[in-house]
C-alpha positions in Angstrom: 15.1 -23.7 -27.8 14.1 -26.1 -25.3 17.1 -27.1 -22.9 16.5 -30.7 -21.6 18.4 -32.1 -18.4 20.4 -28.7 -17.5 20.3 -27.8 -14.0 19.6 -24.3 -12.7 19.4 -22.9 -9.1 17.7 -19.8 -8.3 18.5 -18.1 -4.9 15.6 -16.3 -3.0 12.0 -17.1 -3.4 10.8 -13.1 -3.7 9.0 -12.0 -6.9 12.2 -11.7 -8.9 13.5 -15.4 -7.8 10.0 -17.0 -8.7 9.8 -15.0 -11.8 13.2 -16.0 -13.3 12.6 -19.7 -12.0 9.0 -19.9 -14.0 10.6 -18.5 -16.9 13.7 -20.8 -16.9 11.6 -24.2 -16.2 9.1 -23.1 -19.0 12.1 -23.5 -21.7 13.0 -27.2 -20.1 15.4 -26.6 -17.7 15.5 -28.2 -14.2 15.0 -25.3 -11.6 15.3 -25.2 -7.8 14.6 -22.3 -5.8 16.4 -22.0 -2.5 14.8 -19.7 0.0 16.6 -19.2 3.6 13.1 -18.6 5.5 10.2 -21.0 6.1 8.0 -19.3 3.7 8.5 -18.2 0.3 8.0 -14.8 -1.0 11.0 -12.7 0.5 9.6 -9.5 1.4 6.2 -10.1 0.4 5.6 -12.9 2.9 2.2 -13.1 5.0 2.4 -12.8 8.8 -0.7 -15.2 9.7 -1.6 -14.6 13.4 -3.2 -17.3 15.8 -6.1 -15.0 16.6 -7.3 -14.5 12.7 -5.2 -11.5 11.3 -3.3 -11.9 8.0 -0.7 -9.0 7.6 1.3 -8.6 4.1 4.7 -7.9 5.7 6.2 -5.7 3.0 4.6 -4.7 -0.5 0.9 -3.4 -0.1 0.7 -0.9 -3.5 -0.7 -3.0 -6.7 0.1 -0.8 -9.2 1.1 -1.7 -12.8 -1.4 -4.4 -13.4 -0.2 -5.0 -16.7 3.2 -6.6 -15.4 1.5 -9.0 -13.3 -1.1 -9.8 -16.0 1.8 -10.3 -18.5 3.6 -13.1 -16.2 0.4 -15.0 -16.0 -0.3 -14.4 -19.7 3.3 -16.0 -20.7 2.2 -19.2 -19.2 -1.2 -19.4 -20.5 -3.2 -17.6 -17.8 -4.7 -14.8 -16.1 -4.5 -13.0 -13.1 -8.2 -13.8 -12.4 -7.5 -17.5 -12.6 -5.9 -17.3 -9.1 -7.0 -14.2 -7.2 -9.3 -11.2 -7.4 -8.4 -7.7 -8.0 -10.4 -4.5 -7.0 -9.7 -1.1 -8.1 -9.7 0.9 -4.9 -11.8 4.3 -4.8 -10.3 6.3 -3.3 -6.9 4.9 -4.6 -5.3 6.4 -1.7 -5.6 9.5 0.9 -3.2 12.2 2.0 -3.6 14.0 5.4 -2.1 17.3 5.7 -3.7 18.2 9.0 -6.8 17.0 11.1 -9.2 18.7 8.7 -7.4 18.8 5.5 -7.2 15.4 3.4 -7.2 14.7 -0.2 -8.9 11.5 -1.3 -7.5 10.7 -4.6 -10.5 9.4 -6.8 -9.9 6.6 -9.0 -11.8 8.3 -12.0 -9.8 10.5 -13.6 -12.3 13.5 -14.4 -12.8 13.7 -10.7 -9.1 13.9 -9.8 -9.0 16.8 -12.5 -11.7 18.6 -10.7 -9.9 17.8 -7.2 -6.7 19.5 -8.5 -8.7 22.5 -10.1 -10.3 23.0 -6.7 -6.7 23.3 -5.3 -4.8 25.5 -7.9 -6.7 27.3 -10.5 -5.8 26.1 -14.0 -3.9 23.0 -12.4 -6.5 20.5 -14.2 -5.0 21.5 -17.7 -1.7 21.2 -16.2 -2.3 17.8 -14.9 -3.7 16.5 -17.9 -0.5 17.8 -19.6 1.9 16.5 -17.0 0.4 13.0 -17.1 0.2 13.0 -21.3 4.4 13.2 -20.9 4.5 10.7 -17.9 2.3 8.1 -20.6 4.9 8.4 -22.9 7.9 7.7 -20.5 5.7 4.8 -19.0 5.0 3.3 -22.4 8.9 3.5 -23.4 9.9 2.8 -19.9 7.8 -0.3 -19.1 7.8 -1.3 -22.6 11.5 -1.0 -23.6 13.8 0.3 -20.9 12.7 -1.9 -18.1 13.5 -5.0 -20.4 17.1 -3.9 -21.0 19.9 -6.4 -19.3 22.0 -3.4 -19.1 25.3 -5.3 -20.7 26.1 -3.0 -23.5 25.3 0.5 -24.4 24.6 -0.8 -27.9 20.8 -1.9 -26.2 19.8 1.6 -26.4 20.5 1.7 -30.2 17.1 1.8 -30.7 15.7 4.7 -33.3 12.6 5.0 -31.1 14.8 5.5 -27.6 17.0 7.6 -29.5 14.4 9.9 -30.8 12.4 10.0 -27.6 15.6 10.7 -25.3 14.7 14.5 -24.6 11.1 13.4 -24.0 12.2 10.9 -21.5 13.9 13.6 -19.1 16.7 11.5 -17.7 18.4 14.4 -16.8 15.9 16.9 -15.5 15.1 16.5 -11.7 12.0 15.1 -11.0 11.5 18.1 -8.3 12.0 20.8 -11.1 9.6 18.8 -13.4 6.7 18.7 -11.2 7.3 22.3 -9.8 7.2 23.6 -13.5 3.2 22.6 -13.6 2.3 22.9 -10.0 2.8 25.5 -7.0 0.6 24.3 -4.2 2.4 22.4 -1.8 0.0 19.5 -1.4 -0.2 18.9 -5.1 3.8 19.0 -5.3 3.8 16.3 -2.1 1.3 14.4 -4.0 3.3 14.2 -6.9 6.5 13.4 -5.3 5.6 11.1 -2.7 6.2 7.7 -4.8 9.9 8.4 -5.3 10.3 9.5 -1.5 9.0 6.3 -0.2 10.8 4.2 -3.2 13.6 6.2 -4.7 15.7 9.1 -3.5 15.3 12.8 -2.6 12.9 14.3 -5.6 16.0 16.6 -6.5 18.3 14.0 -7.3 15.7 11.5 -9.2 15.1 11.8 -13.0 12.0 13.0 -14.2 11.6 9.8 -16.2 10.1 8.6 -13.0 7.0 10.7 -13.5 6.0 7.4 -15.1 5.2 6.6 -11.5 2.7 9.2 -11.3 1.0 8.0 -14.6 0.8 4.6 -13.0 -0.8 5.5 -9.7 -2.9 8.2 -11.1 -4.1 7.0 -14.4 -3.9 3.2 -14.3 -5.3 3.2 -10.8 -4.2 1.6 -7.3 -5.8 -1.9 -7.0 -5.6 -4.6 -4.3 -5.7 -8.3 -4.9 -8.0 -10.1 -2.3 -6.2 -11.8 0.4 -3.1 -9.4 0.3 0.1 -10.0 -1.7 0.7 -13.4 -0.4 -2.2 -14.6 -2.8 -0.2 -13.1 -5.8 3.4 -14.8 -4.3 1.2 -18.0 -4.2 -0.2 -17.9 -7.7 3.1 -17.1 -9.1 4.5 -20.3 -7.1 1.8 -22.4 -8.4 2.6 -21.2 -12.1 6.5 -22.2 -11.4 5.7 -25.6 -9.9 3.3 -26.6 -12.8 6.4 -25.9 -14.9 8.6 -28.3 -12.9 10.0 -25.7 -10.3 11.0 -27.2 -7.1 11.0 -25.2 -4.1 13.3 -25.6 -1.0 12.1 -23.5 2.0 14.0 -23.0 5.2 17.4 -23.9 3.3 19.9 -21.2 2.9 22.6 -21.2 0.5 26.0 -20.9 2.2 28.6 -20.9 -0.9 28.9 -21.0 -4.7 31.7 -23.3 -5.7 33.5 -22.1 -8.9 35.8 -23.6 -11.3 37.4 -21.7 -13.8 34.7 -19.2 -15.0 31.5 -21.4 -14.3 29.7 -22.0 -10.7 29.9 -25.6 -10.7 28.2 -26.5 -7.0 25.6 -24.6 -4.8 26.2 -25.5 -0.9 23.5 -25.0 1.4 22.4 -26.1 4.6 20.6 -28.9 3.1 23.7 -30.2 1.3 25.5 -29.7 -1.9 24.4 -30.1 -5.5 26.2 -29.5 -9.0 24.5 -26.8 -11.3 24.8 -25.8 -14.9 23.8 -22.0 -14.0 22.7 -19.8 -11.2 20.4 -16.7 -10.9 20.9 -15.0 -7.3 17.9 -13.4 -6.5 19.0 -12.7 -3.1 20.5 -9.8 -1.5 23.4 -8.8 -4.4 25.5 -7.5 -1.6 25.0 -10.7 0.5 25.6 -12.9 -2.5 29.3 -11.5 -3.6 30.4 -10.8 0.0 29.4 -14.4 1.7 28.7 -16.7 -1.0 31.9 -15.9 -3.6 35.5 -15.7 -3.2 37.0 -12.0 -3.4 38.4 -12.8 -6.8 34.9 -13.7 -7.9 33.0 -10.4 -6.9 31.9 -7.8 -9.0 32.2 -5.0 -6.7 33.8 -4.1 -3.8 32.8 -3.3 -0.2 33.8 0.4 -0.8 31.7 0.4 -4.1 28.7 -0.7 -2.1 29.1 1.9 0.6 29.0 4.6 -1.7 25.6 3.6 -3.4 22.6 5.7 -2.6 20.2 3.3 -1.3 16.1 3.9 -1.0 14.7 4.0 2.5 14.6 1.3 5.2 11.4 1.3 7.4 9.9 0.8 10.7 7.0 -0.9 10.4 4.1 -1.8 13.0 1.8 -4.8 12.3 -1.4 -4.2 14.6 -4.3 -6.0 15.4 -7.2 -3.9 16.5 -10.5 -5.2 18.1 -12.6 -2.3 17.0 -13.3 -0.7 14.0 -11.1 2.6 13.3 -12.6 5.9 11.9 -11.4 8.0 8.6 -8.8 5.4 7.6 -9.1 4.4 4.0 -7.3 1.3 2.2 -4.2 3.5 1.9 -3.8 6.5 3.9 -0.7 8.9 3.8 0.3 11.3 6.6 1.9 14.0 5.4 1.1 16.6 8.5 4.9 17.4 9.0 7.4 18.7 6.5 8.2 16.2 3.7 11.7 17.7 2.7 12.7 17.3 6.3 12.0 13.9 6.6 13.4 13.1 3.2 16.8 15.0 4.1 17.0 12.8 7.4 16.7 9.8 5.1 19.0 10.6 2.4 21.4 13.4 4.0 21.8 12.9 7.3 21.0 9.2 8.1 19.3 9.5 11.3 16.1 8.6 13.2 13.7 11.3 11.8 12.6 14.3 14.2 9.0 14.8 12.8 8.4 11.7 10.4 5.7 11.2 7.8 3.9 7.8 7.9 1.8 5.5 6.1 -1.3 3.5 7.2 -2.7 0.5 5.2 -6.1 -0.8 6.5 -6.8 -3.8 4.0 -9.9 -5.0 6.6 -11.7 -2.0 5.1 -11.4 -3.7 1.6 -11.2 -7.3 2.7 -13.0 -8.5 6.2 -10.9 -11.5 5.8 -7.6 -10.3 6.8 -8.7 -9.5 9.9 -11.4 -11.2 12.6 -15.0 -9.9 12.4 -15.7 -6.5 13.4 -11.6 -6.0 13.7 -9.2 -4.0 12.0 -5.7 -4.8 10.5 -3.3 -2.1 10.4 -0.1 -1.8 8.5 1.6 1.3 10.0 5.1 2.2 7.9 7.5 5.2 8.6 10.4 5.4 6.1 13.5 5.4 7.7 17.4 5.9 6.8 19.1 2.4 6.5 22.2 1.4 8.6 20.8 2.8 11.9 20.4 1.2 15.2 16.8 0.3 15.7 16.7 -1.3 19.6 13.3 -1.6 21.0 13.4 1.7 23.2 13.4 3.6 19.9 10.8 1.7 18.2 8.5 2.2 21.0 9.4 5.8 21.4 8.3 6.1 17.5 5.3 3.9 18.0 4.1 6.5 20.8 4.3 9.4 18.5 2.9 7.8 15.4 -0.1 6.6 17.7 -0.6 9.9 19.3 -1.1 11.5 15.8 -3.0 8.6 14.6 -5.3 8.5 17.3 -6.0 12.1 17.3 -7.0 12.0 13.6 -9.1 8.8 13.9 -10.7 9.6 17.3 -10.1 6.0 18.3 -8.0 4.8 21.4 -6.2 2.5 19.1 -3.6 1.4 21.7 -6.5 0.7 24.3 -7.6 -1.8 21.6 -4.7 -4.1 20.3 -5.0 -7.6 20.5 -1.8 -8.1 18.1 1.1 -5.9 17.9 4.7 -6.7 16.4 7.2 -4.4 14.8 10.0 -4.9 12.0 12.8 -2.8 11.3 16.3 -2.3 10.0 17.7 -5.3 12.1 15.1 -7.6 11.0 15.7 -6.7 7.2 19.2 -7.8 7.9 18.4 -11.0 9.5 15.4 -12.0 7.3 16.8 -10.8 3.8 20.4 -10.4 4.5 19.7 -6.9 3.3 22.5 -4.6 2.9 22.4 -1.9 5.6 18.9 -3.2 6.5 17.3 -1.4 3.2 13.7 -2.2 2.6 13.7 -1.2 -1.5 16.9 -1.6 -2.9 19.0 1.0 -4.7 17.6 5.0 -4.9 16.7 5.9 -8.6 19.3 8.4 -8.8 20.6 9.4 -12.3 23.9 8.1 -11.5 21.9 4.4 -10.6 19.7 4.4 -13.6 19.8 1.4 -16.5 23.3 0.6 -17.1 24.6 2.1 -14.4 23.0 0.0 -11.7 24.8 -3.1 -10.5 25.5 -5.6 -13.4 23.0 -8.4 -14.1 25.9 -10.7 -14.9 28.8 -11.7 -12.7 31.8 -10.6 -15.0 34.2 -13.2 -13.9 31.7 -16.2 -13.7 29.9 -16.9 -17.3 26.8 -18.5 -15.9 25.8 -16.5 -13.0 23.5 -13.9 -13.0 21.6 -11.5 -10.5 18.1 -10.5 -10.3 16.1 -8.2 -8.1 15.8 -4.6 -6.7 19.6 -4.2 -6.8 20.1 -4.8 -10.2 18.3 -3.8 -13.4 15.7 -2.6 -13.8 15.3 -1.5 -10.1 13.1 -1.4 -6.9 9.4 -2.2 -6.8 7.3 -5.3 -7.2 6.6 -4.9 -11.1 10.3 -4.1 -11.7 11.4 -7.3 -9.5 8.8 -9.7 -11.7 10.5 -8.2 -15.0 14.1 -8.3 -13.6 13.3 -12.2 -13.1 12.4 -12.6 -16.7 15.7 -10.6 -17.8 17.9 -12.6 -16.1 16.2 -15.8 -17.1 16.6 -14.6 -20.8 20.3 -13.7 -20.2 21.2 -17.1 -18.6 19.3 -18.9 -21.4 21.1 -16.9 -23.9 24.6 -17.9 -22.6 23.5 -21.6 -21.9 22.2 -21.5 -25.7 25.9 -20.6 -26.8 
């Protein structure tokens, strides 16, 4: 039902914020999006340098393309109306040593051959593993992620009840993988998505093998121009619905009257609203924008949550070509379990870190000057650690020593741009709790209804969206989160 005249505020212009704004405006609401930074996009902002580099500051893996496609389809468009997608082949590479590299092919039969060459019998096991993962993907992405998590009755669905055992919510991801594969290289390949985006594989439900299906069967894609093109495409869709964006405008408080948010106060002034979607950091919204009597959760609650990693990121412009890199290259030439333990258990800077390099200029020459290379280097890191410049530089040296040895390129001698981004930057730019980069870890006790609530329990017209609520971390879940939060607010307003 169209709602003409009612005004909605959305706090935050990341994927969740833009998504919720577009869906609300489609129903006739007057929607304002508030963004504290000058550029829209949240973690998916781009850094454009004076000497010709365009860096994606955050997301770089385009998985689950149908989620993006559905967003555009819901407004009468296709993704290709806004940007060009390219299937990467290899989808990514994993470096276990200088002469020991797995290039993960886009073609599934080639992937099976690769598995078989490493471990006899593993090709058939991979097919079986991914058949199970496909079921989880279709149920998870088709049903589970669209549940607002407000009642257990949402799961009174015969398909979900019948498939509960097959979803393997109570089986650990690690034990599930090891049931199929023995070679440590194949185990590392299967476990890396949950390490980089979630928790220890031993504490992640096997449900999340759906990510293996997404990466290995649906493919790894690249939107030409980078993730900033996706953000700007979604913004264009939202603006066509009538959404107004207010950049460089921080929200400083929400005024509550009874059980309603009535006024949003920002650095630009105050304005009355009929409803609010908070797509900024959940903890920040509660602790800084609301009186304590209106908060869902205490500081003690947040401190006990298990967060996905933060990250140390380097944006590097190189005035020469770099050998041996693909678009996505994972350096697993150190102990995966040790690094994971230092993220999730010891909360310390890693002793022998794994790291990831994205080189989009291999695929898209427009993101770097001609003959140059654009490098995005990321090391997963425990949140809530101190990150002074001397520590950042220590790890830059450590990473560069290994990267230069692998590529045979003296990268440091060819730098014409360098900047870093770490825990304190996530806090400063996104108000990220403890400087987290990816939201809450996908542990059993933080799945579905056990995540922080989509709805404020004390204020009727305030809802939350983004990676700290349902359905969880990652770009596709954030897009879905915005839609789910918008529907929940619309349902309330329609009462």
